[in-house]
C-alpha positions as semicolon CSV with decimal commas, in nm:
position;residue;x (nm);y (nm);z (nm)
1;X;1,967;1,054;6,899
2;X;2,036;1,130;7,267
3;X;2,251;0,819;7,285
4;X;2,472;0,946;6,996
5;X;2,521;1,283;7,172
6;X;2,602;1,110;7,503
7;X;2,859;0,889;7,329
8;X;3,004;1,195;7,155
9;X;3,041;1,381;7,488
10;X;3,202;1,078;7,654
11;X;3,447;1,054;7,364
12;X;3,532;1,427;7,375
13;X;3,568;1,421;7,754
14;X;3,797;1,117;7,733
15;X;4,014;1,282;7,469
16;X;4,038;1,601;7,676
17;X;4,136;1,405;7,987
18;X;4,399;1,210;7,791
19;X;4,541;1,533;7,646
20;X;4,551;1,689;7,993
21;X;4,731;1,381;8,130
22;X;4,994;1,395;7,852
23;X;5,049;1,769;7,907
24;X;5,082;1,715;8,282
25;X;5,329;1,428;8,239
26;X;5,532;1,638;7,994
27;X;5,538;1,928;8,240
28;X;5,659;1,689;8,511
29;X;5,954;1,584;8,292
30;X;5,837;1,257;8,140
31;X;5,934;1,191;7,779
32;X;5,902;0,901;7,537
33;X;6,229;0,823;7,364
34;X;6,161;0,828;6,991
35;X;6,524;0,802;6,882
36;X;6,708;0,485;6,795
37;X;6,984;0,563;7,047
38;X;6,821;0,387;7,341
39;X;6,519;0,161;7,391
40;X;6,173;0,301;7,318
41;X;6,071;0,372;7,678
42;X;5,935;0,651;7,895
43;X;6,215;0,845;8,064
44;X;6,203;1,091;8,353
45;X;6,408;1,395;8,253
46;X;6,577;1,619;8,512
47;X;6,815;1,913;8,456
48;X;7,183;1,860;8,526
49;X;7,381;2,103;8,735
50;X;7,756;2,144;8,692
51;X;7,817;1,957;9,017
52;X;7,594;1,657;8,930
53;X;7,809;1,345;8,922
54;X;7,778;1,151;8,598
55;X;7,851;0,780;8,627
56;X;7,895;0,488;8,389
57;X;7,569;0,372;8,223
58;X;7,383;0,696;8,311
59;X;7,158;0,837;8,038
60;X;7,204;1,200;7,940
61;X;7,059;1,449;7,694
62;X;7,316;1,633;7,485
63;X;7,265;1,969;7,316
64;X;7,456;1,913;6,993
65;X;7,443;2,282;6,902
66;X;7,693;2,344;7,187
67;X;7,953;2,126;7,015
68;X;8,200;2,193;6,740
69;X;8,262;1,850;6,589
70;X;8,299;1,790;6,213
71;X;8,182;1,428;6,242
72;X;7,861;1,534;6,419
73;X;7,817;1,805;6,152
74;X;7,841;1,529;5,890
75;X;7,582;1,330;6,089
76;X;7,349;1,631;6,075
77;X;7,401;1,658;5,698
78;X;7,327;1,286;5,654
79;X;7,020;1,301;5,878
80;X;7,146;1,086;6,170
81;X;7,089;1,365;6,417
82;X;6,879;1,679;6,444
83;X;7,024;1,991;6,607
84;X;6,675;2,099;6,717
85;X;6,632;1,793;6,940
86;X;6,872;1,683;7,213
87;X;7,051;1,353;7,163
88;X;6,979;1,084;7,425
89;X;7,278;0,859;7,494
90;X;7,423;0,636;7,763
91;X;7,761;0,708;7,926
92;X;8,012;0,441;7,830
93;X;8,326;0,595;7,980
94;X;8,404;0,884;8,214
95;X;8,713;1,102;8,272
96;X;9,017;0,889;8,353
97;X;8,885;0,583;8,166
98;X;9,083;0,437;7,876
99;X;8,879;0,345;7,569
100;X;8,995;0,108;7,295
101;X;8,804;0,006;6,980
102;X;8,956;-0,305;6,825
103;X;8,837;-0,607;6,629
104;X;8,466;-0,558;6,697
105;X;8,505;-0,481;7,067
106;X;8,479;-0,168;7,278
107;X;8,709;-0,194;7,576
108;X;8,679;0,046;7,869
109;X;8,959;0,001;8,123
110;X;9,017;-0,351;7,991
111;X;8,652;-0,460;8,015
112;X;8,540;-0,551;7,663
113;X;8,194;-0,538;7,508
114;X;8,111;-0,665;7,160
115;X;8,026;-0,374;6,933
116;X;7,992;-0,312;6,561
117;X;8,185;-0,033;6,396
118;X;8,032;0,010;6,054
119;X;8,238;0,123;5,757
120;X;7,929;0,265;5,584
121;X;7,594;0,404;5,696
122;X;7,258;0,272;5,573
123;X;7,276;0,512;5,273
124;X;7,627;0,405;5,168
125;X;7,809;0,703;5,323
126;X;8,154;0,627;5,463
127;X;8,204;0,595;5,837
128;X;8,524;0,548;6,030
129;X;8,597;0,469;6,393
130;X;8,741;0,733;6,622
131;X;9,112;0,666;6,675
132;X;9,186;0,482;6,998
133;X;9,328;0,408;7,250
134;X;9,225;0,727;7,423
135;X;9,226;0,815;7,791
136;X;8,946;1,059;7,864
137;X;9,051;1,389;8,015
138;X;8,863;1,596;8,273
139;X;8,522;1,687;8,132
140;X;8,529;1,426;7,852
141;X;8,276;1,143;7,822
142;X;8,238;0,852;7,582
143;X;7,879;0,800;7,467
144;X;7,733;0,466;7,363
145;X;7,410;0,354;7,198
146;X;7,224;0,039;7,284
147;X;7,146;-0,041;6,921
148;X;7,446;-0,188;6,750
149;X;7,444;0,065;6,466
150;X;7,387;0,381;6,669
151;X;7,570;0,707;6,598
152;X;7,784;0,761;6,906
153;X;8,140;0,821;7,029
154;X;8,277;0,524;6,834
155;X;8,241;0,759;6,533
156;X;8,254;1,116;6,671
157;X;8,482;1,069;6,972
158;X;8,452;1,197;7,328
159;X;8,201;1,468;7,416
160;X;8,257;1,758;7,652
161;X;8,044;1,768;7,969
162;X;7,935;2,124;7,892
163;X;7,699;1,990;7,620
164;X;7,501;1,777;7,868
165;X;7,171;1,939;7,962
166;X;6,964;1,673;8,144
167;X;6,982;1,326;8,288
168;X;6,725;1,067;8,189
169;X;6,609;0,768;8,392
170;X;6,398;0,495;8,233
171;X;6,057;0,466;8,401
172;X;5,884;0,201;8,188
């Protein structure tokens, strides 16, 4: 009987320590990416200031409620995105870059990457590519997803810098 109680206390203590560790890591800015936008990894989240430089390939969190974009609104309706959770995306192009979507390729300043632009989502809803070529203006950024079928700027266009809230760096 004593052995059962000892095992019970070890189990409860272990669970409490694990919960404390998760709370501490969360408070320190560590998050697990649960979205399909980027790989399922642990990311270190840090707030962005207006003077933080944002470079190609950086990961950022976007507050979609700060945007007025009918395509993103349609994505909310269809369940691609949730306005209560920030969107985690990678920067594909920055102000001054020229973006072209053509024949299954995304070209940024002439450097092409193979990419799929779907005509329909997984539920049969119509999708269409954002019209390009486009040269990004001051404060505009082109977002990309690592998964081929992610919901990103290829569908909803450039995003204004003012919607970025945090940067995210993969930890493991």
